[in-house]
C-alpha positions as CSV (number, residue, x, y, z in Angstrom):
1,M,0.0,0.0,0.0
2,L,2.9,2.2,0.8
3,R,4.4,1.7,-2.7
4,E,1.3,3.2,-4.3
5,V,1.8,6.6,-2.7
6,L,5.6,6.8,-3.3
7,P,6.6,9.9,-5.3
8,V,7.9,9.3,-8.9
9,V,10.7,11.6,-10.1
10,A,11.8,11.3,-13.7
11,G,10.1,7.9,-13.9
12,V,11.8,6.6,-10.9
13,H,10.1,5.8,-7.6
14,V,11.7,7.6,-4.7
15,E,11.9,5.6,-1.4
16,V,10.7,7.6,1.6
17,D,11.0,6.3,5.2
18,G,9.1,7.3,8.3
19,L,5.6,7.8,6.8
20,D,4.0,5.4,9.2
21,G,1.8,7.2,11.7
22,L,1.3,10.3,9.6
23,S,-2.1,11.5,8.4
24,K,-2.9,11.4,4.7
25,D,-2.4,15.2,4.3
26,E,0.9,15.0,6.2
27,K,2.1,12.2,4.0
28,R,1.2,14.2,0.9
29,R,3.1,17.2,2.1
30,V,6.2,15.1,2.9
31,L,6.1,13.4,-0.4
32,N,5.8,16.7,-2.2
33,R,8.8,18.1,-0.4
34,V,10.8,14.9,-1.3
35,R,9.7,15.2,-4.9
36,Q,10.7,18.8,-5.2
37,R,14.0,18.2,-3.6
38,E,14.7,15.4,-6.0
39,Y,13.8,17.5,-9.0
40,R,16.2,20.2,-7.8
41,R,19.0,17.7,-7.4
42,L,18.4,16.3,-10.9
43,D,18.2,19.9,-12.3
44,L,21.6,20.7,-10.7
45,E,23.2,17.5,-12.1
46,E,21.9,18.3,-15.5
47,L,23.2,21.9,-15.3
48,Q,26.6,20.7,-14.2
49,M,26.7,18.2,-17.1
50,L,25.6,20.9,-19.6
51,R,28.3,23.3,-18.3
52,R,31.0,20.6,-18.8
53,R,29.7,19.9,-22.2
54,V,29.8,23.6,-23.1
55,A,33.4,23.8,-21.8
56,D,34.4,20.8,-24.0
57,L,32.7,22.3,-27.0
58,E,34.4,25.6,-26.5
59,Q,37.8,23.9,-26.2
60,T,37.1,21.9,-29.4
61,W,36.0,25.1,-31.2
62,T,39.1,26.9,-30.1
63,A,41.4,24.2,-31.3
64,L,39.6,24.0,-34.7
65,T,39.8,27.7,-35.1
66,V,43.5,27.9,-34.4
67,H,44.3,25.0,-36.7
68,G,42.1,26.5,-39.4
69,K,43.9,29.8,-39.2
70,R,47.2,28.0,-39.2
71,D,46.2,26.0,-42.3
72,R,45.1,29.2,-44.0
73,M,48.4,30.8,-43.2
74,C,50.4,27.8,-44.6
75,M,48.5,28.0,-47.8
76,L,50.9,30.0,-50.0
77,P,49.9,31.6,-53.2
78,W,50.8,29.6,-56.3
79,K,53.2,32.4,-57.4
80,D,55.2,32.1,-54.1
81,V,55.3,28.3,-54.6
82,A,56.5,28.7,-58.1
83,L,59.3,31.1,-57.0
84,G,60.3,28.7,-54.3
85,L,60.6,25.9,-56.8
86,R,62.6,28.1,-59.1
87,D,65.1,29.0,-56.4
88,E,65.4,25.4,-55.3
89,T,66.0,24.4,-58.9
90,R,68.8,27.0,-59.2
91,V,70.5,25.7,-56.1
92,V,70.3,22.1,-57.5
93,V,71.7,23.2,-60.9
94,G,74.5,25.2,-59.2
95,K,75.4,22.2,-57.0
96,N,75.4,20.0,-60.1
97,R,77.7,22.4,-61.9
98,Q,80.0,22.5,-59.0
99,L,80.2,18.8,-58.8
100,R,80.9,18.6,-62.6
101,D,83.7,21.2,-62.1
102,Q,85.2,19.1,-59.2
103,L,85.0,16.0,-61.4
104,E,86.8,17.7,-64.2
105,Y,89.4,19.1,-61.7
106,Y,90.1,15.7,-60.2
107,T,90.2,14.0,-63.5
108,T,92.8,16.6,-64.7
109,M,94.8,16.2,-61.5
110,A,94.7,12.4,-61.8
111,R,96.0,12.6,-65.4
112,V,98.8,15.1,-64.4
113,L,99.8,13.1,-61.4
114,G,99.7,9.9,-63.3
115,S,102.0,11.2,-65.9
116,W,104.3,12.6,-63.2
117,V,104.4,9.4,-61.1
118,A,105.1,7.4,-64.3
119,R,108.4,9.2,-64.5
120,L,109.5,8.2,-61.1
121,S,111.2,5.0,-59.8
122,P,113.4,4.2,-56.8
123,T,116.5,6.3,-56.4
124,L,120.1,5.0,-56.7
125,Q,121.5,3.8,-53.4
126,A,125.0,4.5,-52.2
127,S,126.0,0.9,-52.9
128,M,125.2,1.4,-56.6
129,P,123.4,-2.0,-57.1
130,P,123.2,-3.3,-60.6
131,T,119.6,-2.4,-61.2
132,P,117.9,-0.9,-64.3
133,A,117.9,2.8,-64.9
134,N,116.2,4.7,-62.1
135,W,115.2,8.4,-62.0
136,H,115.1,10.2,-65.3
137,S,114.7,13.5,-63.4
138,V,112.6,14.9,-60.6
139,A,110.1,17.2,-62.2
140,L,107.1,19.2,-61.0
141,P,103.9,19.7,-62.9
142,A,102.4,23.1,-63.7
143,D,98.9,22.4,-62.3
144,A,98.7,24.1,-58.9
145,G,96.8,21.3,-57.2
146,A,98.9,18.5,-58.6
147,R,102.0,20.5,-57.9
148,G,101.2,20.7,-54.2
149,L,100.5,17.0,-53.9
150,A,103.8,16.2,-55.8
151,M,105.8,18.5,-53.4
152,D,104.3,16.9,-50.4
153,W,104.9,13.4,-51.7
154,L,108.6,14.1,-52.5
155,M,109.3,15.5,-49.0
156,T,107.3,12.9,-47.2
157,R,109.2,10.2,-49.0
158,L,112.6,11.7,-48.0
159,Y,111.5,12.1,-44.4
160,H,110.4,8.5,-44.2
161,N,113.8,7.3,-45.3
162,V,115.9,9.7,-43.2
163,D,117.2,7.2,-40.6
164,G,117.7,4.5,-43.2
165,T,119.8,6.8,-45.3
166,F,122.2,7.6,-42.5
167,Q,122.5,3.9,-41.7
168,A,123.0,2.9,-45.3
169,N,125.8,5.5,-45.6
170,A,127.6,4.2,-42.5
171,F,127.2,7.2,-40.2
172,P,128.6,6.1,-36.8
173,S,125.6,5.5,-34.5
174,N,127.4,6.4,-31.2
175,S,130.2,8.7,-32.2
176,V,129.9,12.5,-31.8
177,Q,133.3,13.3,-33.4
178,D,133.4,15.9,-36.2
179,F,134.1,14.4,-39.6
180,S,133.3,15.1,-43.3
181,D,134.1,13.3,-46.5
182,I,133.0,12.8,-50.1
183,N,132.6,9.3,-51.6
184,I,132.3,8.7,-55.3
185,Y,130.7,5.5,-56.6
186,L,131.1,4.4,-60.2
187,D,129.3,1.6,-62.0
188,D,129.1,1.2,-65.8
189,G,128.8,4.8,-66.6
190,K,126.6,5.6,-63.6
191,F,127.9,7.4,-60.7
192,Q,126.8,8.9,-57.4
193,F,128.5,11.4,-55.1
194,V,127.8,11.0,-51.4
195,V,128.7,13.9,-49.1
196,R,128.8,13.0,-45.4
197,S,129.5,15.4,-42.6
198,Q,128.9,15.6,-38.9
199,R,129.7,18.3,-36.4
200,V,129.1,19.2,-32.8
201,V,127.7,22.6,-32.1
202,H,128.2,23.8,-28.5
203,A,124.8,25.3,-28.1
204,S,121.4,24.1,-27.0
205,L,118.9,22.6,-29.5
206,A,116.6,25.5,-28.9
207,Y,119.3,28.0,-29.8
208,V,120.2,26.0,-33.0
209,E,116.5,25.8,-33.9
210,G,116.1,29.5,-33.6
211,V,119.2,30.1,-35.7
212,Y,117.8,28.0,-38.5
213,G,114.6,30.1,-38.3
214,A,116.7,33.2,-38.7
215,F,118.6,31.6,-41.6
216,C,115.3,30.8,-43.4
217,D,114.2,34.4,-42.8
218,D,117.3,35.7,-44.5
219,V,116.7,33.4,-47.5
220,T,113.2,34.9,-47.7
221,E,114.3,38.5,-47.4
222,I,117.7,38.8,-49.1
223,G,118.6,35.4,-50.4
224,V,121.8,33.4,-49.7
225,E,124.9,33.5,-51.7
226,N,125.8,30.0,-53.0
227,S,129.2,28.6,-54.0
228,T,129.1,30.1,-57.5
229,G,128.6,33.6,-56.2
230,N,124.9,33.7,-57.2
231,W,121.9,34.0,-54.9
232,V,119.4,31.5,-53.7
233,R,115.9,33.0,-53.3
234,R,112.5,31.8,-52.3
235,I,109.7,31.4,-54.9
236,N,106.1,30.4,-54.6
237,Q,105.9,31.6,-51.0
238,E,102.2,32.5,-51.2
239,E,101.2,29.2,-52.7
240,L,103.2,27.2,-50.1
241,E,102.1,29.2,-47.1
242,G,101.0,26.9,-44.3
243,Q,102.5,23.8,-45.8
244,N,106.0,24.1,-44.1
245,L,107.6,23.9,-47.6
246,V,110.4,26.1,-48.9
247,Y,111.0,26.3,-52.7
248,G,114.2,28.1,-53.8
249,H,115.7,29.1,-57.1
250,Q,119.4,29.6,-57.9
251,T,121.7,29.8,-60.9
252,L,124.6,27.4,-61.0
253,I,127.7,27.7,-63.2
254,K,127.3,28.1,-66.9
255,G,123.8,29.6,-66.5
256,V,122.2,26.3,-65.4
257,E,119.1,27.1,-63.3
258,Q,118.1,24.9,-60.4
259,H,115.1,24.8,-58.1
260,Y,115.4,23.2,-54.7
261,L,112.5,22.1,-52.5
262,C,112.9,21.4,-48.8
263,R,110.8,20.9,-45.7
264,R,111.4,20.8,-41.9
265,Y,110.0,18.2,-39.5
266,T,110.1,18.6,-35.7
267,E,110.4,15.6,-33.4
268,P,111.1,15.3,-29.7
269,G,114.7,16.0,-29.1
270,R,115.6,16.8,-32.8
271,F,114.4,18.3,-36.0
272,V,115.0,17.1,-39.6
273,L,115.4,19.0,-42.8
274,V,115.0,17.2,-46.1
275,G,115.6,18.6,-49.6
276,Q,115.5,17.7,-53.2
277,N,116.5,19.6,-56.3
278,I,113.9,19.9,-59.0
279,V,115.6,19.3,-62.4
280,E,112.5,20.2,-64.5
281,D,109.7,22.5,-63.4
282,A,106.8,22.9,-65.8
283,Q,105.9,26.2,-64.2
284,Y,109.4,27.6,-64.7
285,P,110.7,26.1,-68.0
286,S,114.4,26.6,-68.7
287,S,116.5,26.0,-71.7
288,Q,119.5,25.0,-69.4
289,R,118.6,21.6,-68.0
290,G,120.2,20.5,-64.8
291,M,123.1,18.0,-65.0
292,Y,122.5,16.0,-61.8
293,E,120.0,15.2,-59.1
294,E,120.7,16.2,-55.6
295,T,119.0,15.0,-52.4
296,G,119.8,16.1,-48.9
297,W,119.0,15.0,-45.4
298,R,120.0,17.0,-42.3
299,V,119.4,15.9,-38.7
300,I,119.9,18.3,-35.8
301,E,119.6,16.5,-32.4
302,A,120.4,17.3,-28.8
303,I,123.2,15.3,-27.3
304,G,123.3,17.3,-24.1
305,P,121.9,20.5,-22.5
306,D,124.4,22.7,-24.4
307,Q,125.5,20.4,-27.2
308,T,123.8,19.7,-30.5
309,L,124.9,17.2,-33.2
310,V,124.4,18.3,-36.8
311,K,124.5,15.5,-39.4
312,D,124.3,15.9,-43.2
313,C,124.0,13.4,-46.0
314,I,123.8,14.7,-49.5
315,T,123.7,12.5,-52.6
316,V,124.4,13.7,-56.1
317,T,123.2,11.2,-58.8
318,S,123.8,11.2,-62.5
319,L,120.8,11.8,-64.8
320,S,119.7,10.1,-67.9
321,A,120.4,12.0,-71.1
322,A,117.4,14.0,-72.4
323,D,117.4,12.0,-75.6
324,G,117.1,8.7,-73.8
325,S,120.6,7.5,-74.9
326,G,121.7,6.6,-71.4
327,Y,123.4,8.2,-68.5
328,L,125.4,11.4,-68.9
329,S,129.0,10.5,-69.1
330,L,131.6,11.4,-66.5
331,D,133.4,13.5,-69.2
332,E,130.2,15.6,-69.6
333,Y,130.2,16.2,-65.8
334,G,133.9,17.0,-65.9
335,A,133.3,19.6,-68.5
336,F,130.3,21.0,-66.5
337,F,132.4,21.4,-63.4
338,G,135.5,22.6,-65.3
339,I,137.6,19.5,-64.7
340,E,139.8,18.3,-67.5
341,V,139.5,14.5,-68.0
342,S,141.9,13.0,-70.6
343,D,141.8,9.4,-71.9
344,D,145.2,8.5,-70.5
345,Q,144.3,9.7,-67.0
346,E,143.8,6.9,-64.5
347,E,140.4,6.6,-62.9
348,Y,141.6,7.3,-59.3
349,L,143.0,10.7,-60.6
350,T,139.7,11.5,-62.1
351,V,137.9,10.7,-58.9
352,T,140.4,12.7,-56.9
353,N,139.8,15.7,-59.1
354,F,136.1,15.4,-58.8
355,R,136.4,15.0,-55.0
356,R,138.5,18.2,-54.8
357,R,136.0,20.1,-56.9
358,L,133.0,18.8,-55.0
359,Q,134.6,19.7,-51.7
360,R,134.8,23.3,-52.9
361,F,131.3,23.1,-54.4
362,F,129.7,21.9,-51.2
363,G,131.9,24.0,-48.9
364,Y,129.3,26.8,-48.6
365,L,127.2,24.4,-46.5
366,D,129.7,24.4,-43.6
367,R,130.6,28.1,-44.2
368,D,127.0,29.2,-43.9
369,L,126.3,26.9,-41.0
370,R,129.3,27.8,-39.0
371,E,128.7,31.5,-39.5
372,Y,125.1,31.2,-38.3
373,L,125.6,28.6,-35.6
374,T,128.4,30.4,-33.8
375,P,126.9,31.7,-30.5
376,P,127.4,35.4,-29.9
């Protein structure tokens, strides 16, 4: 019976306790109050739900509006798109042209260096082994890029062989006594001069190193007088800047022009200078071709706090004749150096004459060194 009078709110019966003992009118009033209260609760829940829905919709609308504006901003006019594509095409075309130029450059360099390397073969050793003809002549190409690589290769090769060269030419490993000599090796028309010298300088390695720097500065500014009374001067200084290379030019006797390339290497406790004369230089062509090939190694090492050992090994090797007929004869070298060589003269006299002449020819090395290395 009680269920029949229960209030219904939104289609749902609402349970109400404590109606027993109340009159009919009192029950009606209680039920009306419960019904009204339940309606207010439902209205509040619906209002809160609607407010949340509004907030969600506002957030969605804001996001859509922002993205819409952004999309409209990203939509460039077709003219701007066309200009952008044109600029990008120009960049790609320029890059392609640059790569083609690089390919052409490296192809040319490979051809020049290939031709240059083909002229080279191992140098003669002091023992003069019976091997086929070796160097025709050391030459440099005219191409700037290939030229730099060739110079670096020549000097690196000499530096790599510095210790082996001194051992092969019987430099004493433990002696610090001063000595100098010139040996001449002859073998079936080929010959090689080997100049050996060793001296102790009573100065620290740091002092000697500074002196060599001053010596190089003098070569740069005023040149150095060689044994023929002519001047050695630097060339290609701008091109060689930063490569630790020195390239010099000098005029020898009878107008023969010679170029000389050298580089300095620094190691703990010593520094090394290597050099090679360039018989033919395509950048500086000359009608007076050199008569020989000269290679030099110089090692300056500390043997005490105030003592420095300076060792030199210079090799002078005969060249092949320009017409390919063989090595230049000793007679031709005798004529070049102003030495008379007659048919009836015995070989040891010829060698003696050459040795005497070469001692004068290479004497400027010690002269310049002693002048510069003498402490004040």
